[in-house]
LUMFIPA-869145 format. One line per 5 residues: number of its first residue (from 1); their letters; for each residue x, y, z of N, C-alpha, C, O. Coordinates in pm, 1 decimal. Layout:
BEGIN
NUM> A> X:Y:Z:X:Y:Z:X:Y:Z:X:Y:Z  ... $
# end
This chain:
BEGIN
1> MGRPR> 2430.8:-6593.6:6898.7:2352.9:-6472.9:6875.4:2448.4:-6358.6:6843.9:2544.0:-6335.8:6918.1  2423.9:-6287.1:6735.5:2511.5:-6178.7:6695.4:2464.1:-6044.2:6746.5:2368.2:-6033.4:6822.9  2534.2:-5943.6:6701.9:2497.3:-5807.7:6739.1:2370.0:-5766.5:6664.4:2341.5:-5819.7:6557.2  2292.8:-5671.3:6720.9:2176.6:-5620.8:6647.2:2221.4:-5564.5:6512.4:2331.7:-5511.4:6499.5  2134.1:-5576.9:6412.3:2167.9:-5535.1:6275.5:2215.2:-5391.3:6267.2:2305.0:-5359.8:6189.1 $
6> VLLKT> 2155.3:-5303.4:6347.4:2193.8:-5162.8:6340.5:2340.7:-5144.8:6379.0:2407.0:-5053.7:6329.5  2391.4:-5230.7:6466.4:2531.4:-5218.6:6507.6:2627.6:-5273.8:6402.5:2748.1:-5249.3:6409.6  2575.5:-5347.1:6306.5:2660.2:-5402.1:6201.3:2692.5:-5297.2:6094.8:2785.3:-5314.6:6015.9  2616.6:-5190.3:6093.1:2639.6:-5085.0:5994.2:2708.5:-4967.2:6060.5:2683.0:-4935.1:6176.6  2795.2:-4904.3:5985.2:2859.1:-4783.7:6036.0:2762.2:-4667.5:6016.6:2666.5:-4677.2:5939.9 $
11> SDELL> 2788.2:-4559.0:6086.4:2701.1:-4441.9:6071.8:2705.7:-4388.6:5928.6:2606.2:-4335.9:5878.9  2820.6:-4402.1:5862.1:2830.0:-4358.6:5722.0:2738.3:-4442.2:5633.6:2671.9:-4388.8:5544.8  2734.5:-4573.7:5657.8:2647.8:-4662.2:5578.5:2500.3:-4629.4:5601.9:2420.4:-4628.5:5508.2  2465.1:-4602.4:5728.5:2326.7:-4565.5:5759.2:2290.5:-4432.2:5694.4:2180.2:-4415.8:5642.1  2383.3:-4337.7:5698.1:2359.6:-4207.5:5636.1:2334.7:-4222.8:5486.3:2238.4:-4167.8:5433.0 $
16> VANCK> 2420.6:-4296.5:5419.7:2406.0:-4317.9:5275.2:2274.8:-4390.1:5244.2:2203.1:-4351.5:5151.9  2243.2:-4494.1:5320.4:2120.3:-4570.8:5297.1:1996.7:-4484.5:5319.3:1901.4:-4492.0:5241.7  1997.1:-4402.6:5424.2:1882.1:-4315.6:5449.5:1871.3:-4204.6:5345.5:1760.6:-4166.5:5307.4  1983.4:-4152.8:5299.6:1978.9:-4051.7:5192.4:1915.4:-4111.1:5066.6:1834.3:-4045.9:5000.9  1952.3:-4234.3:5033.7:1891.5:-4301.6:4917.8:1741.1:-4319.8:4938.1:1662.5:-4301.4:4845.2 $
21> LFKRF> 1702.3:-4355.9:5059.7:1560.3:-4372.6:5090.7:1485.3:-4241.8:5069.4:1379.6:-4240.3:5006.3  1539.0:-4132.9:5121.3:1471.8:-4004.3:5106.7:1465.0:-3960.8:4960.7:1367.5:-3898.1:4919.1  1565.6:-3992.9:4884.7:1561.1:-3963.2:4740.6:1451.5:-4045.0:4673.6:1382.0:-3995.0:4585.1  1435.6:-4172.4:4715.8:1328.1:-4256.3:4662.3:1191.0:-4198.3:4693.9:1096.1:-4216.0:4617.5  1181.4:-4129.7:4805.7:1056.2:-4065.2:4844.1:1043.5:-3926.5:4781.5:955.4:-3848.3:4817.1 $
26> KFPDL> 1133.0:-3898.4:4688.1:1129.3:-3774.3:4609.9:1167.9:-3649.4:4689.3:1126.8:-3538.8:4653.9  1246.4:-3665.7:4796.4:1301.1:-3549.4:4864.1:1408.5:-3491.8:4772.8:1497.1:-3565.9:4730.0  1404.2:-3362.7:4741.4:1512.1:-3304.4:4660.1:1646.5:-3315.4:4732.7:1651.5:-3314.0:4855.7  1754.5:-3326.1:4656.0:1888.5:-3339.9:4715.1:1916.3:-3233.3:4820.7:1968.1:-3262.9:4928.3  1881.3:-3109.8:4788.4:1905.4:-3000.0:4881.0:1829.5:-3022.0:5011.5:1882.3:-2994.2:5119.2 $
31> EVGKL> 1705.5:-3072.0:5003.0:1624.9:-3095.8:5122.6:1685.2:-3207.0:5208.2:1684.0:-3197.6:5331.0  1737.3:-3310.8:5145.8:1801.0:-3419.5:5221.2:1922.2:-3364.9:5295.4:1946.1:-3400.9:5410.6  1998.7:-3278.3:5229.8:2115.0:-3216.5:5294.7:2073.9:-3130.6:5413.1:2136.6:-3135.8:5518.9  1968.0:-3051.2:5395.6:1918.2:-2967.5:5505.1:1869.7:-3054.2:5620.6:1892.9:-3023.2:5737.5  1803.1:-3161.3:5586.6:1750.2:-3252.7:5687.6:1864.0:-3314.5:5768.8:1856.0:-3323.7:5891.3 $
36> AFKFP> 1967.2:-3355.7:5701.3:2083.2:-3414.7:5769.4:2146.8:-3312.9:5863.4:2196.4:-3348.7:5970.2  2145.2:-3186.7:5823.7:2203.0:-3081.5:5906.0:2114.0:-3050.5:6026.4:2164.3:-3035.0:6137.7  1981.3:-3041.3:6005.2:1887.3:-3006.4:6112.3:1873.8:-3116.3:6217.0:1858.6:-3088.7:6336.0  1879.5:-3240.7:6171.3:1848.7:-3350.6:6260.8:1936.9:-3470.5:6227.5:1887.7:-3572.0:6178.3  2066.5:-3459.1:6254.0:2160.6:-3563.6:6212.3:2136.6:-3700.1:6276.4:2169.2:-3802.2:6215.8 $
41> TMFTQ> 2081.0:-3704.5:6396.3:2061.5:-3834.4:6461.0:1956.8:-3919.5:6389.9:1952.1:-4041.2:6407.9  1872.8:-3854.6:6308.6:1773.9:-3929.9:6233.1:1843.1:-4030.5:6141.0:1788.7:-4137.0:6111.7  1960.1:-3996.3:6097.2:2031.0:-4081.6:6003.9:2104.2:-4197.3:6071.4:2179.2:-4270.5:6006.7  2082.0:-4213.2:6201.0:2135.3:-4331.5:6267.9:2029.5:-4441.2:6276.1:2056.4:-4552.0:6322.5  1908.2:-4408.4:6230.0:1801.3:-4509.0:6225.2:1825.7:-4602.5:6107.1:1887.9:-4564.5:6007.9 $
46> TTASS> 1776.4:-4724.0:6119.5:1784.1:-4814.0:6005.5:1691.9:-4761.7:5896.6:1597.3:-4688.2:5924.9  1718.8:-4799.0:5773.5:1631.6:-4754.5:5664.0:1492.4:-4814.8:5679.8:1394.0:-4751.5:5641.5  1481.9:-4933.8:5734.4:1349.9:-4994.7:5755.5:1267.1:-4909.3:5851.2:1148.0:-4887.9:5828.7  1329.5:-4861.3:5956.6:1260.1:-4776.4:6054.0:1217.8:-4644.2:5989.8:1104.0:-4600.4:6006.6  1308.5:-4581.6:5917.2:1277.3:-4454.5:5850.0:1166.5:-4473.7:5747.1:1073.7:-4393.2:5738.3 $
51> ETRLL> 1177.3:-4581.4:5669.5:1077.7:-4606.3:5565.0:939.8:-4632.0:5625.0:839.7:-4582.4:5573.3  933.6:-4708.1:5732.5:805.5:-4734.2:5798.7:741.6:-4603.4:5842.7:621.4:-4583.6:5824.4  820.4:-4515.0:5899.9:767.2:-4386.7:5945.5:719.6:-4301.3:5828.3:614.7:-4237.3:5836.6  794.9:-4300.0:5721.2:752.5:-4225.2:5602.7:622.1:-4281.4:5546.5:534.0:-4205.5:5506.2  609.6:-4413.0:5543.6:488.0:-4476.1:5491.8:367.4:-4448.7:5581.6:256.4:-4429.9:5531.9 $
56> VLKDI> 388.3:-4446.1:5712.6:278.8:-4413.8:5804.5:230.4:-4271.5:5778.4:109.8:-4246.8:5776.5  321.4:-4179.1:5758.7:282.0:-4040.8:5728.1:204.2:-4034.0:5597.2:107.4:-3958.8:5585.1  247.2:-4112.8:5500.0:175.1:-4118.7:5373.1:36.4:-4179.5:5392.3:-61.1:-4131.8:5334.4  27.7:-4283.6:5472.6:-101.2:-4349.3:5499.3:-200.1:-4257.6:5570.7:-321.4:-4273.2:5556.9  -148.1:-4162.9:5646.2:-234.9:-4066.7:5714.9:-310.2:-3981.9:5612.6:-416.9:-3927.8:5641.4 $
61> GLSRS> -253.1:-3971.4:5493.5:-317.9:-3891.9:5390.1:-229.0:-3783.3:5332.4:-273.0:-3703.3:5249.8  -104.2:-3780.7:5376.0:-10.6:-3681.8:5322.3:44.9:-3731.5:5188.8:78.0:-3849.2:5174.3  54.6:-3641.5:5092.7:119.3:-3675.9:4966.0:269.7:-3679.6:4989.1:317.9:-3638.0:5094.4  343.0:-3729.2:4891.3:489.9:-3732.0:4906.1:544.9:-3592.0:4929.2:633.2:-3572.8:5012.8  492.9:-3493.9:4855.3:544.2:-3356.9:4873.6:506.7:-3303.8:5011.8:582.9:-3227.7:5071.3 $
66> EVTEL> 390.2:-3343.1:5063.3:351.8:-3299.7:5197.4:434.9:-3369.5:5304.8:466.6:-3308.9:5407.1  470.6:-3495.7:5282.8:561.0:-3564.6:5376.0:693.3:-3490.0:5379.4:749.0:-3466.3:5486.6  743.6:-3452.9:5262.2:868.3:-3376.0:5253.3:855.2:-3245.0:5330.2:943.6:-3207.9:5407.3  743.9:-3175.6:5308.1:719.9:-3047.5:5376.1:715.3:-3065.3:5528.0:776.2:-2987.8:5601.7  642.9:-3167.5:5574.4:631.1:-3193.3:5717.4:767.3:-3225.4:5779.1:802.4:-3172.3:5884.5 $
71> INKFP> 843.0:-3311.7:5713.4:973.2:-3352.1:5767.5:1070.9:-3236.0:5766.9:1151.9:-3222.8:5858.6  1064.4:-3151.9:5665.2:1152.2:-3034.1:5662.9:1115.0:-2935.8:5773.1:1202.0:-2872.5:5832.9  986.0:-2923.5:5799.3:938.3:-2831.7:5902.2:965.5:-2887.4:6042.0:1001.4:-2813.3:6133.5  948.1:-3018.7:6057.2:955.2:-3082.0:6188.1:1020.3:-3219.4:6174.7:951.4:-3321.3:6179.7  1153.9:-3223.1:6157.6:1223.8:-3349.4:6134.0:1202.1:-3453.5:6243.0:1210.1:-3573.5:6217.0 $
76> RALEY> 1175.0:-3408.4:6363.7:1156.0:-3503.3:6473.7:1032.4:-3590.4:6453.9:1014.6:-3688.7:6525.8  947.3:-3556.4:6358.3:829.6:-3639.4:6330.3:870.6:-3782.5:6297.4:793.6:-3876.2:6318.7  990.4:-3798.9:6246.1:1038.3:-3932.6:6213.2:1099.6:-4004.0:6333.2:1139.9:-4119.9:6323.2  1106.4:-3936.1:6444.3:1167.7:-3993.5:6562.9:1064.4:-4053.8:6658.7:1096.3:-4144.2:6735.9  941.8:-4003.9:6653.4:840.6:-4047.7:6749.5:797.5:-4190.7:6724.2:793.0:-4235.6:6609.6 $
81> PLDTV> 765.6:-4262.6:6831.7:715.2:-4399.3:6813.6:589.1:-4398.1:6727.1:508.2:-4305.7:6734.4  574.3:-4500.3:6646.9:458.7:-4507.1:6557.4:328.1:-4505.2:6634.8:229.1:-4449.8:6587.0  325.9:-4564.2:6752.8:204.2:-4561.1:6834.6:165.9:-4418.6:6871.3:47.4:-4385.6:6876.4  264.6:-4334.0:6896.7:237.8:-4194.2:6929.5:171.1:-4124.7:6811.2:72.1:-4053.7:6828.3  224.9:-4145.1:6693.0:168.7:-4083.0:6573.1:25.5:-4132.8:6551.7:-66.0:-4053.8:6528.6 $
86> RTRVS> 8.0:-4262.8:6559.7:-125.8:-4320.4:6537.4:-226.2:-4274.2:6643.0:-342.7:-4250.1:6611.5  -182.2:-4261.9:6766.5:-270.9:-4217.3:6874.3:-317.6:-4074.2:6849.2:-435.4:-4043.3:6867.3  -226.3:-3986.9:6807.7:-264.4:-3847.6:6779.1:-363.2:-3842.4:6662.2:-461.0:-3767.8:6665.9  -336.7:-3921.8:6559.3:-424.7:-3925.8:6442.7:-562.6:-3978.0:6484.0:-664.4:-3920.6:6445.5  -566.3:-4084.6:6561.0:-693.9:-4141.3:6607.1:-772.0:-4041.1:6690.5:-894.1:-4031.0:6678.2 $
91> WLESI> -702.1:-3967.6:6774.7:-770.3:-3868.1:6857.7:-830.2:-3758.1:6771.1:-945.3:-3719.3:6791.1  -753.3:-3707.6:6675.3:-806.2:-3603.6:6586.0:-929.6:-3654.8:6511.2:-1027.1:-3581.6:6494.4  -924.9:-3779.4:6466.8:-1041.3:-3837.3:6398.5:-1158.8:-3851.7:6495.0:-1274.1:-3833.4:6455.9  -1130.1:-3884.4:6620.5:-1237.8:-3903.5:6718.9:-1312.6:-3773.9:6750.1:-1428.6:-3777.9:6791.1  -1247.7:-3659.9:6731.1:-1317.0:-3532.7:6755.7:-1382.2:-3479.2:6628.9:-1439.4:-3370.2:6629.1 $
96> GFSKK> -1373.5:-3556.6:6519.8:-1446.9:-3519.2:6399.4:-1364.4:-3478.6:6279.0:-1420.5:-3442.9:6175.3  -1232.9:-3483.3:6290.3:-1150.2:-3447.4:6175.7:-1156.7:-3558.2:6070.4:-1146.5:-3676.3:6103.7  -1173.3:-3520.8:5945.9:-1164.3:-3617.3:5836.1:-1017.1:-3650.6:5814.1:-928.9:-3583.3:5867.5  -991.4:-3753.7:5735.9:-852.5:-3791.4:5705.9:-778.4:-3673.2:5642.5:-662.4:-3647.3:5674.3  -846.2:-3602.9:5553.6:-785.6:-3487.2:5486.9:-753.0:-3376.1:5588.0:-646.8:-3314.2:5580.9 $
101> KVAQY> -844.8:-3351.8:5681.5:-822.0:-3247.8:5783.5:-708.3:-3287.4:5878.3:-630.7:-3202.2:5921.6  -698.9:-3416.4:5910.2:-588.9:-3463.5:5995.4:-456.0:-3432.9:5926.8:-363.4:-3381.2:5989.4  -447.4:-3464.9:5798.7:-324.5:-3439.0:5723.0:-292.7:-3289.5:5721.2:-177.8:-3249.8:5741.0  -394.4:-3206.9:5697.4:-373.5:-3061.6:5695.9:-327.9:-3011.7:5832.9:-239.7:-2926.3:5843.0  -389.1:-3066.2:5938.3:-354.5:-3024.0:6073.9:-209.9:-3059.6:6106.4:-136.1:-2978.3:6162.2 $
106> LLRYP> -170.0:-3181.2:6071.3:-31.0:-3221.8:6096.9:67.7:-3134.0:6020.7:175.6:-3103.0:6071.2  31.0:-3094.1:5899.8:118.8:-3005.5:5823.7:130.8:-2868.6:5889.4:239.5:-2811.0:5895.4  19.3:-2817.3:5938.3:20.3:-2684.0:5999.4:78.4:-2685.6:6140.5:148.8:-2592.7:6180.1  48.6:-2792.1:6217.0:88.0:-2797.9:6357.4:151.7:-2932.4:6391.3:95.6:-3009.6:6469.0  267.1:-2960.5:6334.2:329.9:-3091.3:6357.9:371.8:-3113.4:6502.5:397.5:-3227.0:6542.5 $
111> TILSL> 378.9:-3007.4:6580.9:418.9:-3024.1:6721.0:319.2:-3107.0:6800.0:350.2:-3150.8:6910.9  198.9:-3130.0:6745.0:102.5:-3215.8:6815.7:163.8:-3353.7:6842.3:125.0:-3422.2:6936.9  258.4:-3393.1:6759.4:323.6:-3523.6:6776.9:412.4:-3526.6:6900.4:440.6:-3633.9:6953.9  456.4:-3411.2:6945.7:550.9:-3406.5:7057.7:483.7:-3378.7:7192.0:548.9:-3384.4:7296.3  355.2:-3349.1:7190.2:286.5:-3310.7:7312.8:210.3:-3427.9:7374.7:165.7:-3518.9:7304.8 $
116> SLENR> 196.7:-3423.6:7504.5:124.4:-3528.9:7576.5:-25.0:-3520.7:7546.4:-87.2:-3415.7:7562.2  -80.3:-3631.3:7503.6:-222.9:-3636.9:7473.8:-304.6:-3615.5:7601.1:-401.3:-3539.4:7601.4  -265.8:-3682.2:7708.0:-342.4:-3676.5:7833.2:-319.6:-3549.0:7913.9:-411.7:-3499.0:7978.6  -196.8:-3496.0:7910.3:-164.2:-3380.9:7994.9:-173.3:-3246.0:7925.4:-178.8:-3142.9:7992.5  -174.9:-3244.1:7791.5:-178.1:-3116.4:7720.7:-292.9:-3109.8:7621.3:-375.3:-3018.6:7627.4 $
121> IKPRY> -298.7:-3204.5:7531.0:-392.3:-3194.0:7419.2:-537.9:-3204.5:7464.9:-618.0:-3115.2:7437.7  -571.9:-3312.2:7533.5:-711.8:-3331.7:7576.0:-760.5:-3222.9:7672.0:-871.7:-3172.8:7654.6  -680.8:-3184.3:7773.2:-728.9:-3077.6:7862.5:-750.4:-2944.1:7789.8:-845.9:-2871.8:7818.3  -662.2:-2913.0:7697.6:-679.6:-2786.7:7624.6:-801.3:-2792.6:7533.1:-875.3:-2695.1:7520.2  -821.0:-2906.2:7470.8:-938.5:-2921.9:7385.3:-1066.0:-2909.4:7468.1:-1161.7:-2844.4:7426.0 $
126> AAIQE> -1067.3:-2971.7:7585.8:-1184.9:-2963.2:7674.1:-1212.6:-2818.8:7714.1:-1328.2:-2776.9:7719.6  -1108.0:-2743.0:7742.0:-1124.5:-2602.1:7779.0:-1180.8:-2521.9:7661.9:-1265.1:-2434.4:7681.6  -1135.3:-2550.7:7541.8:-1185.2:-2480.1:7423.5:-1331.4:-2516.9:7398.4:-1411.3:-2432.1:7358.7  -1366.1:-2643.4:7421.6:-1504.8:-2687.7:7404.2:-1601.0:-2606.9:7490.6:-1715.6:-2583.6:7452.1  -1554.2:-2564.8:7606.0:-1639.9:-2489.8:7697.5:-1671.9:-2349.3:7648.4:-1773.8:-2292.2:7687.2 $
131> VVPAN> -1586.8:-2293.0:7563.9:-1607.1:-2152.9:7524.9:-1641.9:-2133.3:7377.2:-1685.0:-2024.8:7338.4  -1624.3:-2234.3:7296.3:-1650.8:-2221.6:7152.9:-1777.6:-2300.6:7119.4:-1790.8:-2416.3:7159.4  -1870.5:-2238.9:7046.4:-1992.0:-2311.9:7007.3:-1957.1:-2438.8:6929.2:-1863.8:-2439.9:6848.9  -2033.1:-2545.1:6953.8:-2004.9:-2677.1:6894.9:-1994.3:-2671.1:6743.1:-1909.6:-2738.8:6684.8  -2078.5:-2591.4:6678.1:-2075.5:-2586.5:6531.3:-1952.5:-2514.1:6476.9:-1927.5:-2517.5:6356.4 $
136> QLLER> -1875.8:-2449.0:6563.3:-1753.5:-2378.8:6520.6:-1626.7:-2445.2:6573.2:-1515.5:-2402.6:6541.9  -1644.8:-2549.3:6652.9:-1531.8:-2606.5:6726.7:-1418.4:-2656.2:6637.5:-1303.7:-2615.9:6656.3  -1448.1:-2742.7:6541.3:-1340.3:-2797.9:6457.5:-1270.4:-2690.2:6376.7:-1148.2:-2690.9:6362.1  -1349.7:-2597.3:6324.4:-1289.9:-2487.6:6247.4:-1197.4:-2404.6:6334.6:-1089.0:-2366.0:6291.1  -1239.2:-2377.0:6457.3:-1156.7:-2297.7:6548.5:-1031.5:-2374.2:6590.0:-922.8:-2316.8:6597.1 $
141> VMSKG> -1046.7:-2503.4:6617.4:-930.1:-2584.5:6653.6:-831.8:-2586.5:6536.9:-710.4:-2578.0:6555.9  -886.1:-2598.0:6416.4:-801.0:-2601.8:6296.3:-729.7:-2468.6:6277.4:-611.0:-2466.0:6244.8  -800.1:-2359.0:6297.2:-740.4:-2227.8:6271.8:-654.5:-2178.2:6388.0:-569.8:-2090.8:6369.6  -675.7:-2232.5:6505.1:-599.7:-2188.2:6622.4:-516.3:-2301.7:6679.4:-512.7:-2322.7:6800.6  -450.0:-2373.9:6592.0:-370.7:-2488.1:6634.5:-259.0:-2454.5:6729.5:-210.4:-2541.1:6802.2 $
146> AWLSM> -218.1:-2330.3:6729.6:-109.9:-2289.8:6819.4:-153.0:-2299.5:6965.4:-68.7:-2291.1:7054.8  -282.0:-2316.8:6991.3:-331.6:-2330.8:7128.8:-261.9:-2445.4:7201.5:-253.8:-2445.7:7324.4  -212.4:-2541.2:7126.8:-144.0:-2654.2:7190.1:-7.7:-2616.2:7245.8:31.6:-2662.5:7352.9  63.6:-2532.5:7173.1:201.6:-2503.7:7213.1:216.4:-2374.4:7292.5:326.8:-2339.8:7334.5  105.6:-2302.6:7313.3:112.0:-2178.9:7393.1:150.5:-2211.0:7536.6:126.0:-2320.9:7586.3 $
151> TDEKF> 210.6:-2113.5:7601.3:233.3:-2128.5:7745.2:96.8:-2131.5:7813.5:-2.8:-2090.4:7754.0  91.3:-2179.0:7936.0:-35.2:-2182.5:8009.2:-94.0:-2042.4:8023.7:-214.9:-2023.1:8010.8  -8.0:-1945.9:8050.4:-54.0:-1807.1:8067.6:-117.7:-1753.5:7938.9:-226.0:-1695.0:7941.5  -49.1:-1774.3:7827.4:-102.7:-1726.1:7698.8:-231.0:-1800.5:7662.9:-323.5:-1741.1:7607.6  -237.4:-1928.6:7693.6:-357.8:-2005.6:7667.3:-475.6:-1949.0:7745.1:-585.0:-1935.4:7690.3 $
156> EITLA> -454.7:-1915.7:7872.9:-561.5:-1857.4:7954.6:-607.6:-1723.6:7897.5:-727.2:-1694.3:7897.0  -514.5:-1643.3:7849.8:-549.2:-1514.7:7787.7:-632.2:-1538.2:7661.5:-730.6:-1468.2:7637.5  -592.3:-1636.6:7581.4:-664.9:-1670.8:7458.7:-806.0:-1719.0:7492.4:-902.5:-1680.6:7426.4  -817.4:-1802.1:7594.0:-950.6:-1850.1:7635.9:-1037.4:-1734.5:7682.8:-1155.7:-1727.6:7649.5  -979.1:-1644.1:7759.8:-1055.6:-1528.4:7809.0:-1108.2:-1445.6:7692.9:-1221.0:-1396.4:7696.8 $
161> AERK> -1025.5:-1430.5:7588.8:-1068.1:-1354.5:7470.2:-1182.0:-1427.6:7398.6:-1273.2:-1363.7:7346.1  -1177.0:-1560.7:7396.3:-1283.3:-1639.2:7332.1:-1415.2:-1625.7:7407.5:-1522.5:-1630.4:7347.5  -1406.6:-1609.0:7538.6:-1528.1:-1599.2:7620.7:-1604.8:-1469.6:7594.8:-1725.4:-1462.9:7618.9  -1536.2:-1368.3:7546.6:-1599.2:-1236.7:7524.3:-1689.4:-1237.1:7405.6:-1749.7:-1134.7:7373.5 $
# end
């Protein structure tokens, strides 16, 4: 039994291979350079891992340019386990978001990928459900996506304002 494939490649080889992959996905050269600077550990992933993540983002409904935009805005999106990404997407769909709205939401608020579904996202959504009329709920969630990343104190202030 040999070493895992990732250990057979040097970090330079992985960097070059991932840069080629991002170019294939139509990332402009300058954007690939910025990405390498913002999140250098991403380039230690195998190209198969990076490509799978890029394809999952595309399958969610993001165009190639939107995938580029999302990754430039939030490079860690390529670091999260695929199950995490799929779970967040499934949850957004379960509350009524269309595939197009899910893609738009991820572009506007990519931090949803980094937050706990059970400890942050669902409880905050439940709290918003209590104060926002059902026919306005998705629109409000879409327009106030920052509700996920607010501190608890700011979230309570925002909820109090919604109650008025």
